[in-house]
All heavy atoms as TSV, in Angstrom:
chain	resi	resn	atom	element	x	y	z
A	1	GLY	N	N	1.925	-2.267	11.175
A	1	GLY	CA	C	1.972	-1.955	9.782
A	1	GLY	C	C	3.093	-2.722	9.077
A	1	GLY	O	O	3.759	-3.543	9.684
A	2	VAL	N	N	3.176	-2.455	7.785
A	2	VAL	CA	C	4.188	-3.092	6.900
A	2	VAL	C	C	5.088	-2.003	6.428
A	2	VAL	O	O	4.635	-1.076	5.791
A	2	VAL	CB	C	3.548	-3.864	5.808
A	2	VAL	CG1	C	4.559	-4.444	4.816
A	2	VAL	CG2	C	2.683	-5.018	6.346
A	3	THR	N	N	6.385	-2.153	6.619
A	3	THR	CA	C	7.398	-1.194	6.159
A	3	THR	C	C	7.805	-1.509	4.751
A	3	THR	O	O	8.179	-2.632	4.440
A	3	THR	CB	C	8.579	-1.122	7.056
A	3	THR	OG1	O	8.140	-0.810	8.405
A	3	THR	CG2	C	9.562	-0.073	6.652
A	4	VAL	N	N	7.803	-0.507	3.860
A	4	VAL	CA	C	8.267	-0.634	2.472
A	4	VAL	C	C	9.807	-0.647	2.504
A	4	VAL	O	O	10.368	0.341	3.011
A	4	VAL	CB	C	7.727	0.468	1.588
A	4	VAL	CG1	C	8.268	0.368	0.170
A	4	VAL	CG2	C	6.171	0.458	1.586
A	5	VAL	N	N	10.406	-1.699	2.047
A	5	VAL	CA	C	11.890	-1.764	2.015
A	5	VAL	C	C	12.507	-1.626	0.662
A	5	VAL	O	O	13.613	-1.305	0.469
A	5	VAL	CB	C	12.403	-3.042	2.705
A	5	VAL	CG1	C	12.058	-3.069	4.174
A	5	VAL	CG2	C	11.858	-4.316	2.013
A	6	ASP	N	N	11.657	-1.883	-0.401
A	6	ASP	CA	C	12.178	-1.751	-1.778
A	6	ASP	C	C	11.033	-1.458	-2.741
A	6	ASP	O	O	9.876	-1.984	-2.520
A	6	ASP	CB	C	12.887	-3.088	-2.150
A	6	ASP	CG	C	13.610	-2.971	-3.472
A	6	ASP	OD1	O	14.108	-1.865	-3.791
A	6	ASP	OD2	O	13.724	-4.004	-4.167
A	7	ILE	N	N	11.295	-0.667	-3.735
A	7	ILE	CA	C	10.286	-0.381	-4.795
A	7	ILE	C	C	10.907	-0.746	-6.107
A	7	ILE	O	O	11.991	-0.162	-6.470
A	7	ILE	CB	C	9.856	1.110	-4.782
A	7	ILE	CG1	C	9.318	1.547	-3.458
A	7	ILE	CG2	C	8.931	1.415	-5.926
A	7	ILE	CD1	C	7.946	0.989	-3.120
A	8	LYS	N	N	10.306	-1.628	-6.806
A	8	LYS	CA	C	10.805	-2.015	-8.160
A	8	LYS	C	C	10.326	-1.034	-9.199
A	8	LYS	O	O	9.134	-0.643	-9.177
A	8	LYS	CB	C	10.386	-3.430	-8.527
A	8	LYS	CG	C	11.024	-4.459	-7.645
A	8	LYS	CD	C	10.656	-5.851	-8.025
A	8	LYS	CE	C	11.308	-6.808	-7.053
A	8	LYS	NZ	N	10.894	-8.192	-7.284
A	9	ALA	N	N	11.190	-0.649	-10.109
A	9	ALA	CA	C	10.870	0.289	-11.196
A	9	ALA	C	C	9.747	-0.285	-12.085
A	9	ALA	O	O	9.694	-1.461	-12.385
A	9	ALA	CB	C	12.090	0.502	-12.042
A	10	GLY	N	N	8.830	0.617	-12.435
A	10	GLY	CA	C	7.738	0.189	-13.388
A	10	GLY	C	C	6.568	-0.518	-12.746
A	10	GLY	O	O	5.687	-0.931	-13.376
A	11	THR	N	N	6.561	-0.698	-11.411
A	11	THR	CA	C	5.508	-1.364	-10.719
A	11	THR	C	C	4.415	-0.367	-10.257
A	11	THR	O	O	4.634	0.808	-10.231
A	11	THR	CB	C	6.001	-2.089	-9.477
A	11	THR	OG1	O	6.547	-1.137	-8.537
A	11	THR	CG2	C	7.096	-3.126	-9.856
A	12	PRO	N	N	3.253	-0.890	-10.001
A	12	PRO	CA	C	2.150	-0.003	-9.461
A	12	PRO	C	C	2.590	0.772	-8.211
A	12	PRO	O	O	2.166	1.899	-7.999
A	12	PRO	CB	C	1.010	-0.934	-9.176
A	12	PRO	CG	C	1.163	-2.075	-10.158
A	12	PRO	CD	C	2.689	-2.240	-10.200
A	13	ALA	N	N	3.444	0.046	-7.339
A	13	ALA	CA	C	3.895	0.775	-6.191
A	13	ALA	C	C	4.752	1.999	-6.497
A	13	ALA	O	O	4.592	3.089	-5.929
A	13	ALA	CB	C	4.747	-0.199	-5.300
A	14	GLU	N	N	5.611	1.891	-7.473
A	14	GLU	CA	C	6.415	3.037	-7.923
A	14	GLU	C	C	5.524	4.133	-8.538
A	14	GLU	O	O	5.649	5.314	-8.247
A	14	GLU	CB	C	7.484	2.646	-8.912
A	14	GLU	CG	C	8.338	3.843	-9.370
A	14	GLU	CD	C	9.202	3.545	-10.552
A	14	GLU	OE1	O	8.741	2.955	-11.500
A	14	GLU	OE2	O	10.371	3.966	-10.485
A	15	GLU	N	N	4.576	3.708	-9.350
A	15	GLU	CA	C	3.658	4.676	-10.023
A	15	GLU	C	C	2.835	5.419	-8.996
A	15	GLU	O	O	2.511	6.611	-9.174
A	15	GLU	CB	C	2.781	3.919	-11.007
A	15	GLU	CG	C	3.492	3.410	-12.235
A	15	GLU	CD	C	2.680	2.489	-13.113
A	15	GLU	OE1	O	1.507	2.324	-12.836
A	15	GLU	OE2	O	3.291	1.936	-14.061
A	16	ALA	N	N	2.471	4.730	-7.892
A	16	ALA	CA	C	1.671	5.391	-6.840
A	16	ALA	C	C	2.470	6.329	-5.929
A	16	ALA	O	O	1.898	7.137	-5.219
A	16	ALA	CB	C	1.022	4.296	-5.971
A	17	GLY	N	N	3.775	6.244	-6.061
A	17	GLY	CA	C	4.616	7.147	-5.228
A	17	GLY	C	C	5.005	6.602	-3.904
A	17	GLY	O	O	5.494	7.349	-3.052
A	18	LEU	N	N	4.851	5.265	-3.703
A	18	LEU	CA	C	5.351	4.692	-2.417
A	18	LEU	C	C	6.858	4.843	-2.340
A	18	LEU	O	O	7.548	4.822	-3.359
A	18	LEU	CB	C	4.936	3.203	-2.297
A	18	LEU	CG	C	3.491	2.916	-2.015
A	18	LEU	CD1	C	3.195	1.443	-2.149
A	18	LEU	CD2	C	3.115	3.437	-0.668
A	19	MET	N	N	7.332	5.061	-1.146
A	19	MET	CA	C	8.783	5.309	-0.934
A	19	MET	C	C	9.300	4.349	0.102
A	19	MET	O	O	8.612	3.873	1.031
A	19	MET	CB	C	8.932	6.751	-0.454
A	19	MET	CG	C	8.453	7.770	-1.459
A	19	MET	SD	S	8.288	9.457	-0.834
A	19	MET	CE	C	9.630	9.708	0.207
A	20	ARG	N	N	10.551	4.078	-0.025
A	20	ARG	CA	C	11.335	3.250	0.944
A	20	ARG	C	C	11.139	3.895	2.326
A	20	ARG	O	O	11.325	5.080	2.476
A	20	ARG	CB	C	12.738	3.174	0.553
A	20	ARG	CG	C	13.522	2.230	1.389
A	20	ARG	CD	C	14.894	2.111	0.780
A	20	ARG	NE	N	15.620	1.049	1.516
A	20	ARG	CZ	C	16.875	0.890	1.437
A	20	ARG	NH1	N	17.604	1.671	0.644
A	20	ARG	NH2	N	17.466	-0.061	2.158
A	21	GLY	N	N	10.772	3.096	3.313
A	21	GLY	CA	C	10.567	3.595	4.680
A	21	GLY	C	C	9.136	3.896	4.989
A	21	GLY	O	O	8.799	4.112	6.181
A	22	ASP	N	N	8.202	3.999	3.951
A	22	ASP	CA	C	6.829	4.177	4.238
A	22	ASP	C	C	6.320	2.993	5.102
A	22	ASP	O	O	6.787	1.848	4.935
A	22	ASP	CB	C	6.008	4.212	2.954
A	22	ASP	CG	C	6.149	5.540	2.189
A	22	ASP	OD1	O	6.668	6.460	2.715
A	22	ASP	OD2	O	5.635	5.541	1.053
A	23	VAL	N	N	5.342	3.252	5.940
A	23	VAL	CA	C	4.692	2.170	6.729
A	23	VAL	C	C	3.170	2.124	6.309
A	23	VAL	O	O	2.559	3.114	6.539
A	23	VAL	CB	C	4.848	2.373	8.243
A	23	VAL	CG1	C	4.202	1.289	9.020
A	23	VAL	CG2	C	6.288	2.506	8.605
A	24	ILE	N	N	2.847	1.062	5.742
A	24	ILE	CA	C	1.413	0.877	5.333
A	24	ILE	C	C	0.663	0.370	6.561
A	24	ILE	O	O	0.944	-0.680	7.087
A	24	ILE	CB	C	1.319	-0.115	4.142
A	24	ILE	CG1	C	2.147	0.389	2.955
A	24	ILE	CG2	C	-0.151	-0.370	3.732
A	24	ILE	CD1	C	2.364	-0.597	1.867
A	25	VAL	N	N	-0.359	1.139	7.010
A	25	VAL	CA	C	-1.055	0.837	8.209
A	25	VAL	C	C	-2.519	0.404	7.951
A	25	VAL	O	O	-3.180	-0.178	8.815
A	25	VAL	CB	C	-1.050	1.974	9.263
A	25	VAL	CG1	C	0.409	2.208	9.712
A	25	VAL	CG2	C	-1.597	3.244	8.702
A	26	GLU	N	N	-3.001	0.702	6.699
A	26	GLU	CA	C	-4.360	0.283	6.321
A	26	GLU	C	C	-4.426	-0.051	4.857
A	26	GLU	O	O	-3.660	0.570	4.010
A	26	GLU	CB	C	-5.400	1.373	6.584
A	26	GLU	CG	C	-5.727	1.591	7.979
A	26	GLU	CD	C	-6.875	2.661	8.194
A	26	GLU	OE1	O	-7.418	3.176	7.160
A	26	GLU	OE2	O	-7.165	3.013	9.328
A	27	VAL	N	N	-5.237	-1.032	4.471
A	27	VAL	CA	C	-5.511	-1.384	3.112
A	27	VAL	C	C	-7.030	-1.315	2.980
A	27	VAL	O	O	-7.726	-2.073	3.683
A	27	VAL	CB	C	-4.969	-2.769	2.657
A	27	VAL	CG1	C	-5.449	-3.064	1.236
A	27	VAL	CG2	C	-3.465	-2.792	2.759
A	28	ASN	N	N	-7.524	-0.415	2.139
A	28	ASN	CA	C	-8.994	-0.191	1.965
A	28	ASN	C	C	-9.682	-0.048	3.367
A	28	ASN	O	O	-10.673	-0.744	3.605
A	28	ASN	CB	C	-9.591	-1.350	1.156
A	28	ASN	CG	C	-9.323	-1.097	-0.324
A	28	ASN	OD1	O	-9.017	-0.015	-0.781
A	28	ASN	ND2	N	-9.429	-2.150	-1.099
A	29	ARG	N	N	-9.060	0.773	4.185
A	29	ARG	CA	C	-9.597	1.081	5.503
A	29	ARG	C	C	-9.671	-0.042	6.494
A	29	ARG	O	O	-10.387	-0.005	7.486
A	29	ARG	CB	C	-10.934	1.802	5.348
A	29	ARG	CG	C	-10.896	3.034	4.495
A	29	ARG	CD	C	-12.072	3.969	4.702
A	29	ARG	NE	N	-12.041	5.009	3.771
A	29	ARG	CZ	C	-11.532	6.236	4.017
A	29	ARG	NH1	N	-10.949	6.454	5.134
A	29	ARG	NH2	N	-11.535	7.143	3.079
A	30	LYS	N	N	-8.847	-1.104	6.200
A	30	LYS	CA	C	-8.732	-2.186	7.182
A	30	LYS	C	C	-7.332	-2.179	7.699
A	30	LYS	O	O	-6.329	-2.136	6.945
A	30	LYS	CB	C	-9.053	-3.521	6.462
A	30	LYS	CG	C	-10.535	-3.635	6.081
A	30	LYS	CD	C	-10.812	-4.982	5.479
A	30	LYS	CE	C	-12.231	-4.983	5.058
A	30	LYS	NZ	N	-12.584	-6.171	4.240
A	31	LYS	N	N	-7.214	-2.285	9.037
A	31	LYS	CA	C	-5.971	-2.201	9.716
A	31	LYS	C	C	-4.967	-3.315	9.206
A	31	LYS	O	O	-5.343	-4.446	9.087
A	31	LYS	CB	C	-6.160	-2.340	11.204
A	31	LYS	CG	C	-4.909	-2.127	12.059
A	31	LYS	CD	C	-5.226	-2.099	13.503
A	31	LYS	CE	C	-3.986	-1.862	14.346
A	31	LYS	NZ	N	-4.221	-1.778	15.730
A	32	VAL	N	N	-3.755	-2.891	9.049
A	32	VAL	CA	C	-2.656	-3.882	8.686
A	32	VAL	C	C	-1.726	-3.977	9.866
A	32	VAL	O	O	-1.131	-3.042	10.292
A	32	VAL	CB	C	-1.915	-3.335	7.428
A	32	VAL	CG1	C	-0.649	-4.173	7.197
A	32	VAL	CG2	C	-2.807	-3.360	6.251
A	33	VAL	N	N	-1.653	-5.197	10.401
A	33	VAL	CA	C	-0.723	-5.437	11.525
A	33	VAL	C	C	0.575	-6.088	11.012
A	33	VAL	O	O	1.636	-5.803	11.506
A	33	VAL	CB	C	-1.401	-6.380	12.619
A	33	VAL	CG1	C	-0.417	-6.750	13.705
A	33	VAL	CG2	C	-2.651	-5.708	13.149
A	34	GLY	N	N	0.442	-6.889	9.969
A	34	GLY	CA	C	1.601	-7.557	9.403
A	34	GLY	C	C	1.427	-7.891	7.920
A	34	GLY	O	O	0.399	-7.482	7.322
A	35	LEU	N	N	2.365	-8.591	7.384
A	35	LEU	CA	C	2.368	-8.894	5.947
A	35	LEU	C	C	1.123	-9.682	5.520
A	35	LEU	O	O	0.615	-9.471	4.424
A	35	LEU	CB	C	3.652	-9.650	5.595
A	35	LEU	CG	C	3.991	-9.712	4.163
A	35	LEU	CD1	C	4.019	-8.360	3.449
A	35	LEU	CD2	C	5.304	-10.410	3.944
A	36	ASP	N	N	0.668	-10.613	6.354
A	36	ASP	CA	C	-0.531	-11.394	6.022
A	36	ASP	C	C	-1.747	-10.491	5.836
A	36	ASP	O	O	-2.551	-10.710	4.925
A	36	ASP	CB	C	-0.819	-12.454	7.082
A	36	ASP	CG	C	0.194	-13.620	7.066
A	36	ASP	OD1	O	0.859	-13.777	6.039
A	36	ASP	OD2	O	0.309	-14.328	8.069
A	37	ASP	N	N	-1.933	-9.484	6.744
A	37	ASP	CA	C	-3.006	-8.567	6.610
A	37	ASP	C	C	-2.938	-7.753	5.319
A	37	ASP	O	O	-3.923	-7.506	4.623
A	37	ASP	CB	C	-3.048	-7.576	7.770
A	37	ASP	CG	C	-3.386	-8.233	9.136
A	37	ASP	OD1	O	-4.042	-9.263	9.146
A	37	ASP	OD2	O	-2.901	-7.679	10.144
A	38	PHE	N	N	-1.703	-7.350	5.004
A	38	PHE	CA	C	-1.480	-6.550	3.767
A	38	PHE	C	C	-1.875	-7.397	2.539
A	38	PHE	O	O	-2.589	-6.941	1.643
A	38	PHE	CB	C	-0.043	-6.083	3.681
A	38	PHE	CG	C	0.304	-5.433	2.423
A	38	PHE	CD1	C	-0.104	-4.160	2.162
A	38	PHE	CD2	C	1.118	-6.085	1.470
A	38	PHE	CE1	C	0.228	-3.495	0.943
A	38	PHE	CE2	C	1.435	-5.442	0.295
A	38	PHE	CZ	C	1.017	-4.159	0.022
A	39	ARG	N	N	-1.366	-8.611	2.513
A	39	ARG	CA	C	-1.644	-9.454	1.301
A	39	ARG	C	C	-3.138	-9.805	1.228
A	39	ARG	O	O	-3.736	-9.803	0.123
A	39	ARG	CB	C	-0.840	-10.798	1.428
A	39	ARG	CG	C	0.597	-10.556	1.188
A	39	ARG	CD	C	1.397	-11.859	1.312
A	39	ARG	NE	N	2.776	-11.707	0.973
A	39	ARG	CZ	C	3.760	-12.349	1.524
A	39	ARG	NH1	N	3.482	-13.278	2.385
A	39	ARG	NH2	N	4.979	-12.110	1.163
A	40	ALA	N	N	-3.766	-10.022	2.354
A	40	ALA	CA	C	-5.249	-10.298	2.332
A	40	ALA	C	C	-6.018	-9.104	1.879
A	40	ALA	O	O	-6.996	-9.230	1.065
A	40	ALA	CB	C	-5.704	-10.724	3.743
A	41	GLY	N	N	-5.608	-7.900	2.216
A	41	GLY	CA	C	-6.260	-6.693	1.773
A	41	GLY	C	C	-6.149	-6.521	0.300
A	41	GLY	O	O	-7.127	-6.084	-0.360
A	42	LEU	N	N	-4.998	-6.771	-0.257
A	42	LEU	CA	C	-4.794	-6.709	-1.721
A	42	LEU	C	C	-5.598	-7.694	-2.429
A	42	LEU	O	O	-6.239	-7.437	-3.452
A	42	LEU	CB	C	-3.314	-6.841	-2.061
A	42	LEU	CG	C	-2.404	-5.731	-1.656
A	42	LEU	CD1	C	-0.984	-6.021	-2.126
A	42	LEU	CD2	C	-2.837	-4.390	-2.184
A	43	LYS	N	N	-5.576	-8.951	-1.914
A	43	LYS	CA	C	-6.306	-10.030	-2.527
A	43	LYS	C	C	-7.831	-9.869	-2.604
A	43	LYS	O	O	-8.496	-10.205	-3.540
A	43	LYS	CB	C	-5.964	-11.378	-1.835
A	43	LYS	CG	C	-6.357	-12.604	-2.539
A	43	LYS	CD	C	-5.861	-13.792	-1.803
A	43	LYS	CE	C	-5.423	-14.870	-2.754
A	43	LYS	NZ	N	-4.918	-16.066	-2.125
A	44	GLY	N	N	-8.373	-9.219	-1.537
A	44	GLY	CA	C	-9.792	-9.037	-1.385
A	44	GLY	C	C	-10.284	-7.815	-2.106
A	44	GLY	O	O	-11.507	-7.601	-2.152
A	45	ALA	N	N	-9.453	-7.022	-2.690
A	45	ALA	CA	C	-9.854	-5.768	-3.368
A	45	ALA	C	C	-10.329	-6.051	-4.792
A	45	ALA	O	O	-9.763	-6.879	-5.491
A	45	ALA	CB	C	-8.645	-4.804	-3.415
A	46	PRO	N	N	-11.440	-5.361	-5.201
A	46	PRO	CA	C	-11.879	-5.557	-6.552
A	46	PRO	C	C	-10.880	-5.000	-7.572
A	46	PRO	O	O	-10.326	-3.942	-7.368
A	46	PRO	CB	C	-13.211	-4.755	-6.621
A	46	PRO	CG	C	-13.180	-3.823	-5.418
A	46	PRO	CD	C	-12.216	-4.390	-4.429
A	47	PRO	N	N	-10.582	-5.750	-8.613
A	47	PRO	CA	C	-9.600	-5.373	-9.627
A	47	PRO	C	C	-9.941	-4.088	-10.385
A	47	PRO	O	O	-9.036	-3.489	-11.030
A	47	PRO	CB	C	-9.359	-6.545	-10.479
A	47	PRO	CG	C	-10.574	-7.371	-10.277
A	47	PRO	CD	C	-11.151	-7.053	-8.896
A	48	SER	N	N	-11.221	-3.725	-10.370
A	48	SER	CA	C	-11.660	-2.595	-11.203
A	48	SER	C	C	-11.378	-1.245	-10.521
A	48	SER	O	O	-11.533	-0.178	-11.165
A	48	SER	CB	C	-13.166	-2.698	-11.499
A	48	SER	OG	O	-13.875	-2.765	-10.323
A	49	ARG	N	N	-10.942	-1.283	-9.257
A	49	ARG	CA	C	-10.710	-0.022	-8.493
A	49	ARG	C	C	-9.301	-0.070	-7.888
A	49	ARG	O	O	-8.816	-1.084	-7.546
A	49	ARG	CB	C	-11.718	0.104	-7.387
A	49	ARG	CG	C	-13.106	0.389	-7.813
A	49	ARG	CD	C	-13.881	0.885	-6.594
A	49	ARG	NE	N	-15.173	0.308	-6.630
A	49	ARG	CZ	C	-15.972	0.200	-5.559
A	49	ARG	NH1	N	-15.510	0.531	-4.409
A	49	ARG	NH2	N	-17.189	-0.282	-5.675
A	50	PRO	N	N	-8.729	1.160	-7.721
A	50	PRO	CA	C	-7.466	1.196	-6.995
A	50	PRO	C	C	-7.652	0.776	-5.556
A	50	PRO	O	O	-8.754	0.882	-4.957
A	50	PRO	CB	C	-7.063	2.692	-7.036
A	50	PRO	CG	C	-7.882	3.286	-8.137
A	50	PRO	CD	C	-9.112	2.450	-8.168
A	51	VAL	N	N	-6.598	0.277	-4.949
A	51	VAL	CA	C	-6.574	-0.116	-3.551
A	51	VAL	C	C	-6.131	1.123	-2.804
A	51	VAL	O	O	-5.149	1.778	-3.168
A	51	VAL	CB	C	-5.537	-1.286	-3.326
A	51	VAL	CG1	C	-5.433	-1.544	-1.828
A	51	VAL	CG2	C	-5.964	-2.469	-4.078
A	52	LEU	N	N	-6.823	1.521	-1.738
A	52	LEU	CA	C	-6.488	2.663	-0.961
A	52	LEU	C	C	-5.621	2.287	0.215
A	52	LEU	O	O	-6.059	1.466	1.097
A	52	LEU	CB	C	-7.817	3.372	-0.453
A	52	LEU	CG	C	-7.593	4.690	0.241
A	52	LEU	CD1	C	-6.949	5.742	-0.688
A	52	LEU	CD2	C	-8.874	5.182	0.788
A	53	LEU	N	N	-4.454	2.825	0.214
A	53	LEU	CA	C	-3.481	2.582	1.335
A	53	LEU	C	C	-3.382	3.784	2.215
A	53	LEU	O	O	-3.302	4.918	1.702
A	53	LEU	CB	C	-2.097	2.209	0.766
A	53	LEU	CG	C	-1.936	1.156	-0.255
A	53	LEU	CD1	C	-0.533	1.038	-0.796
A	53	LEU	CD2	C	-2.412	-0.190	0.267
A	54	LEU	N	N	-3.334	3.559	3.525
A	54	LEU	CA	C	-3.033	4.599	4.438
A	54	LEU	C	C	-1.600	4.352	4.861
A	54	LEU	O	O	-1.243	3.305	5.360
A	54	LEU	CB	C	-3.890	4.553	5.701
A	54	LEU	CG	C	-3.622	5.614	6.770
A	54	LEU	CD1	C	-3.683	7.093	6.168
A	54	LEU	CD2	C	-4.568	5.501	7.973
A	55	VAL	N	N	-0.788	5.364	4.574
A	55	VAL	CA	C	0.725	5.262	4.744
A	55	VAL	C	C	1.155	6.308	5.759
A	55	VAL	O	O	0.807	7.493	5.640
A	55	VAL	CB	C	1.363	5.487	3.388
A	55	VAL	CG1	C	2.876	5.450	3.528
A	55	VAL	CG2	C	0.925	4.433	2.356
A	56	GLN	N	N	2.000	5.865	6.659
A	56	GLN	CA	C	2.687	6.813	7.558
A	56	GLN	C	C	4.085	7.127	6.953
A	56	GLN	O	O	4.757	6.195	6.557
A	56	GLN	CB	C	2.861	6.212	8.938
A	56	GLN	CG	C	1.576	6.031	9.723
A	56	GLN	CD	C	1.801	5.407	11.059
A	56	GLN	OE1	O	2.788	4.794	11.311
A	56	GLN	NE2	N	0.768	5.562	11.936
A	57	ARG	N	N	4.305	8.419	6.787
A	57	ARG	CA	C	5.537	8.847	6.131
A	57	ARG	C	C	6.088	10.090	6.830
A	57	ARG	O	O	5.362	11.066	6.932
A	57	ARG	CB	C	5.229	9.152	4.663
A	57	ARG	CG	C	6.425	9.682	3.883
A	57	ARG	CD	C	6.002	10.046	2.441
A	57	ARG	NE	N	5.633	8.888	1.712
A	57	ARG	CZ	C	4.898	8.896	0.616
A	57	ARG	NH1	N	4.419	10.068	0.122
A	57	ARG	NH2	N	4.597	7.785	-0.052
A	58	ARG	N	N	7.256	10.019	7.297
A	58	ARG	CA	C	7.977	11.196	7.879
A	58	ARG	C	C	7.125	11.928	8.932
A	58	ARG	O	O	6.982	13.167	8.858
A	58	ARG	CB	C	8.410	12.170	6.759
A	58	ARG	CG	C	9.408	11.494	5.827
A	58	ARG	CD	C	9.885	12.500	4.792
A	58	ARG	NE	N	10.831	11.854	3.926
A	58	ARG	CZ	C	10.896	12.081	2.622
A	58	ARG	NH1	N	10.045	12.958	2.083
A	58	ARG	NH2	N	11.752	11.487	1.849
A	59	GLY	N	N	6.527	11.135	9.814
A	59	GLY	CA	C	5.789	11.789	10.894
A	59	GLY	C	C	4.327	12.174	10.584
A	59	GLY	O	O	3.629	12.685	11.433
A	60	GLY	N	N	3.913	11.952	9.342
A	60	GLY	CA	C	2.493	12.264	8.919
A	60	GLY	C	C	1.911	11.034	8.304
A	60	GLY	O	O	2.509	9.998	8.172
A	61	SER	N	N	0.605	11.239	7.862
A	61	SER	CA	C	-0.051	10.173	7.234
A	61	SER	C	C	-0.607	10.680	5.882
A	61	SER	O	O	-1.006	11.855	5.746
A	61	SER	CB	C	-1.275	9.667	8.052
A	61	SER	OG	O	-0.786	9.088	9.258
A	62	VAL	N	N	-0.666	9.743	4.908
A	62	VAL	CA	C	-1.168	10.096	3.594
A	62	VAL	C	C	-1.889	8.894	3.004
A	62	VAL	O	O	-1.515	7.757	3.223
A	62	VAL	CB	C	0.030	10.590	2.637
A	62	VAL	CG1	C	1.027	9.479	2.485
A	62	VAL	CG2	C	-0.519	11.107	1.329
A	63	PHE	N	N	-3.017	9.188	2.255
A	63	PHE	CA	C	-3.667	8.098	1.534
A	63	PHE	C	C	-3.004	7.996	0.158
A	63	PHE	O	O	-2.795	8.967	-0.508
A	63	PHE	CB	C	-5.161	8.373	1.433
A	63	PHE	CG	C	-5.961	8.091	2.609
A	63	PHE	CD1	C	-6.359	9.171	3.452
A	63	PHE	CD2	C	-6.262	6.815	3.035
A	63	PHE	CE1	C	-7.097	8.890	4.616
A	63	PHE	CE2	C	-6.988	6.575	4.155
A	63	PHE	CZ	C	-7.443	7.600	4.955
A	64	VAL	N	N	-2.786	6.766	-0.246
A	64	VAL	CA	C	-2.141	6.474	-1.579
A	64	VAL	C	C	-2.975	5.477	-2.339
A	64	VAL	O	O	-3.207	4.356	-1.841
A	64	VAL	CB	C	-0.746	5.929	-1.344
A	64	VAL	CG1	C	-0.085	5.576	-2.709
A	64	VAL	CG2	C	0.169	6.893	-0.583
A	65	PRO	N	N	-3.521	5.879	-3.482
A	65	PRO	CA	C	-4.276	4.909	-4.344
A	65	PRO	C	C	-3.307	4.076	-5.128
A	65	PRO	O	O	-2.380	4.571	-5.763
A	65	PRO	CB	C	-5.134	5.813	-5.220
A	65	PRO	CG	C	-4.388	7.095	-5.333
A	65	PRO	CD	C	-3.626	7.221	-4.052
A	66	LEU	N	N	-3.441	2.747	-5.041
A	66	LEU	CA	C	-2.514	1.839	-5.705
A	66	LEU	C	C	-3.314	1.045	-6.769
A	66	LEU	O	O	-4.266	0.319	-6.393
A	66	LEU	CB	C	-1.897	0.856	-4.664
A	66	LEU	CG	C	-0.989	-0.277	-5.186
A	66	LEU	CD1	C	0.288	0.380	-5.633
A	66	LEU	CD2	C	-0.752	-1.275	-4.103
A	67	ASN	N	N	-2.988	1.196	-8.035
A	67	ASN	CA	C	-3.661	0.453	-9.087
A	67	ASN	C	C	-3.204	-1.049	-9.054
A	67	ASN	O	O	-2.066	-1.336	-8.740
A	67	ASN	CB	C	-3.334	1.054	-10.434
A	67	ASN	CG	C	-3.968	2.403	-10.607
A	67	ASN	OD1	O	-5.084	2.625	-10.205
A	67	ASN	ND2	N	-3.289	3.337	-11.203
A	68	HIS	N	N	-4.117	-1.868	-9.473
A	68	HIS	CA	C	-3.778	-3.277	-9.591
A	68	HIS	C	C	-2.796	-3.526	-10.724
A	68	HIS	O	O	-2.809	-2.791	-11.731
A	68	HIS	CB	C	-5.038	-4.126	-9.873
A	68	HIS	CG	C	-5.912	-4.287	-8.669
A	68	HIS	ND1	N	-5.717	-5.335	-7.794
A	68	HIS	CD2	C	-6.957	-3.591	-8.222
A	68	HIS	CE1	C	-6.615	-5.248	-6.825
A	68	HIS	NE2	N	-7.349	-4.204	-7.087
A	69	PRO	N	N	-1.960	-4.514	-10.625
A	69	PRO	CA	C	-1.025	-4.770	-11.719
A	69	PRO	C	C	-1.806	-5.163	-13.009
A	69	PRO	O	O	-2.837	-5.734	-12.884
A	69	PRO	CB	C	-0.262	-6.026	-11.278
A	69	PRO	CG	C	-0.413	-6.065	-9.781
A	69	PRO	CD	C	-1.726	-5.405	-9.504
A	70	LYS	N	N	-1.263	-4.719	-14.159
A	70	LYS	CA	C	-1.966	-4.930	-15.422
A	70	LYS	C	C	-1.645	-6.304	-15.939
A	70	LYS	O	O	-0.706	-6.934	-15.757
A	70	LYS	CB	C	-1.548	-3.880	-16.420
A	70	LYS	CG	C	-2.016	-2.503	-15.956
A	70	LYS	CD	C	-1.366	-1.443	-16.872
A	70	LYS	CE	C	-1.879	-0.092	-16.442
A	70	LYS	NZ	N	-1.109	0.586	-15.468
């Protein structure tokens, strides 16, 4: 997965509720092993729909919809 190390104010990541320390393990139900997988998942997503992230947080998992930047 990819660990979130920083969230910039006013970004779609902040609006979605991503938190420092979250580990993104899937993008649109595709496994994320590293940063290249994460970027490819975002790039391949249709801009008309949110990107669905599966995030591991504090011992549990949660799905987080992430809107595309405006």
